[in-house]
C-alpha positions, 0 to 999 in steps of 0.5 A, a space after each residue: 164272192 167269185 162269179 160262177 163260170 158260164 155254162 158255155 164259154 165265150 170264145 171267138 167263133 174261129 177258135 170255137 171251130 178249131 176246138 170243135 175240129 180238134 175234138 172230132 179229129 182226136 176223139 179216138 186218140 190224141 196227137 203223139 206230141 200233144 204238148 207240141 201240138 197245143 203250143 203250136 196250135 193254141 200258144 199254150 205251154 202245157 208244161 209245169 214244175 213240181 219240186 223243181 222237176 219238169 212235168 210235160 203236161 198236167 194230165 196224170 194219175 193219182 195214187 191207187 189201184 191203177 198205179 201199183 205195177 210196172 205194166 201200169 206205169 209203162 202204159 201211162 208213159 205210152 199214153 202220154 201222161 205227164 205224171 203218175 203217183 204210185 200206190 201209197 206205201 204204209 210207213 214202217 219202222 226199222 224192224 218192218 213194223 207198221 202202226 197202220 198195218 190194217 191199211 197195208 192189205 191186198 184187198 180194197 174197198 171202193 165206195 161209189 156215191 152220188 154227189 151234188 156240186 155247188 151248181 146243184 148238178 148231180 154226179 158221182 164220186 168214187 173213193 177207195 177207202 184205205 188200203 196201201 201197198 201190201 208188200 214190204 218197203 224193200 219191194 216198194 223201193 224196187 217197184 219205184 226203181 222199176 217205175 222210174 226206168 219205165 217212165 224215163 223214155 217218155 219223160 213222165 214224172 213218177 212220184 212215190 207216196 207214203 202214209 205215216 201214222 202221226 200220233 195224236 197229242 198224248 198218244 205214246 205209240 
């Protein structure tokens, strides 16, 4: 069994003071070159790689209601996010039909639930139930192109998301 993390991390006093100072200094906004700051100050390179593509930092946004318009992607790029996963498009066949059409509607359903973690601490989780991109696949491709253009100057990765209907054994549709 893996030992749980301590409630308070064990840090050298000088490092703890530097982190506390940064917390106060950046409480209303992170430095413009966050990646450079972390590398120079703490010796931590925030960059990683996804499918051979560089991600400047691990801070990003998952697919959902906050990643379905160009202005949202622009704001994410301006805010310094490392990546954004676009709203999920529901797969279509050549005729534009979707076996999961019920998921491709504008309305969404948000569920907020109380949870208890492994430590026994209580908290909250927010889940968006279903609901993907409600426009055509062609409109999604245009949105993806716009998102790529909006993210390029900031070096932010944009990832499209697609949900497919995978037939169960014996299902003919």
